[in-house]
C-alpha positions in Angstrom: 10.3 -7.1 13.9 10.2 -3.9 12.3 7.5 -1.0 11.6 6.5 0.6 8.5 5.0 4.0 8.3 2.7 4.0 5.5 0.7 7.5 4.2 -2.3 7.0 2.6 -4.8 9.1 1.5 -8.0 9.6 3.5 -10.3 7.3 1.3 -7.6 4.7 1.7 -7.0 5.2 5.6 -11.0 5.0 6.1 -11.2 1.8 4.1 -8.1 0.2 6.2 -9.8 1.3 9.1 -13.3 -0.8 8.3 -11.4 -3.7 6.9 -12.5 -2.9 3.4 -9.1 -2.6 2.2 -7.1 -5.5 3.0 -3.8 -5.2 0.6 -1.7 -2.1 0.2 0.4 -1.9 -2.7 3.7 -0.2 -2.6 6.6 0.3 -5.0 9.9 0.3 -3.5 12.6 2.9 -3.4 16.0 0.9 -2.5 17.7 4.3 -1.8 15.2 5.0 1.2 15.4 2.3 3.6 12.1 3.4 4.8 10.8 2.6 1.6 12.7 -0.9 0.8 9.9 -2.9 0.9 11.7 -6.0 -0.3 13.3 -6.2 3.2 9.6 -6.4 4.7 8.7 -9.5 6.8 5.6 -11.3 7.8 5.2 -10.2 11.5 6.3 -6.6 11.0 3.9 -3.8 11.6 2.3 -1.4 9.0 1.8 2.0 10.8 -1.1 3.7 8.4 -1.1 7.6 8.4 -3.9 9.4 6.9 -2.7 12.4 4.3 -4.1 15.0 2.3 -4.0 15.4 -1.6 -0.7 17.2 -0.6 0.7 14.8 1.3 0.7 16.3 4.4 -0.2 14.6 7.4 -3.8 14.9 8.8 -4.4 14.9 12.5 -5.7 11.7 12.9 -4.5 8.5 15.1 -2.3 6.5 13.1 -3.6 2.7 12.3 -1.3 -0.1 13.4 -1.9 -3.7 11.7 0.4 -6.8 11.4 1.8 -7.5 8.2 0.4 -11.1 7.2 2.2 -11.3 3.7 4.3 -9.6 1.2 3.8 -10.8 -2.4 5.7 -9.2 -5.4 4.6 -8.3 -9.0 5.8 -7.3 -12.1 3.1 -4.9 -12.9 0.3 -3.3 -11.2 -2.1 -4.8 -13.4 -0.8 -8.4 -12.4 -1.3 -7.1 -8.7 -4.8 -6.0 -9.0 -5.9 -9.2 -11.0 -4.3 -11.6 -8.7 -5.1 -9.9 -5.3 -8.2 -8.5 -6.3 -9.0 -5.1 -7.1 -11.4 -4.4 -4.4 -9.0 -5.9 -1.9 -6.6 -3.3 -3.0 -8.7 -0.4 -4.5 -12.3 -0.7 -3.1 -14.3 1.5 -5.2 -12.3 1.5 -8.2 -14.4 0.6 -11.1 -12.0 -1.5 -13.6 -8.4 -2.5 -13.5 -7.2 0.2 -16.0 -8.4 2.6 -13.3 -6.6 1.0 -10.8 -3.4 0.9 -12.8 -4.0 4.7 -13.4 -4.2 5.2 -9.7 -0.7 3.9 -8.8 0.7 5.5 -12.1 -0.2 8.8 -11.2 1.7 8.5 -7.8 5.4 10.5 -8.6 7.7 8.4 -9.7 5.9 5.3 -9.6 5.8 4.4 -13.0 9.8 4.4 -13.5 10.4 2.8 -10.0 7.4 -0.2 -11.0 9.3 -0.7 -14.2 12.5 -1.5 -12.3 11.5 -2.8 -9.0 8.0 -4.5 -9.7 5.1 -4.0 -7.1 4.7 -5.2 -3.5 1.0 -6.4 -2.4 1.2 -6.0 1.5 -1.6 -8.2 3.1 -3.0 -6.1 6.1 -3.8 -8.6 9.0 -5.2 -8.0 12.3 -5.5 -4.5 13.9 -3.1 -4.0 16.8 -4.5 -1.8 19.5 
């Protein structure tokens, strides 16, 4: 069992904490073992940490959840359609807006085209 540190914006941290967000979308970076989500397994632990808009860690407790499933998709659109937009990005009004959220992350568009995107199912909270 491995632990994966997953930095998320405060709005997604809150949505994960409340149970509203049940799927975390991630794009692998095979050159960085800590971001090679292809190696993630069911039963691993996701350690979610809140960051600000400049990717600086906020002084908040980490949220620890079991990973219940990992599914791979070729595009963000396919992931959002199959997993359900509101499960992945609660409050985002459309698939197109959801795609824009992911494409805005530095390097994501290129890596999505190369490696696809993973839907990480957030399971039970670990105290």
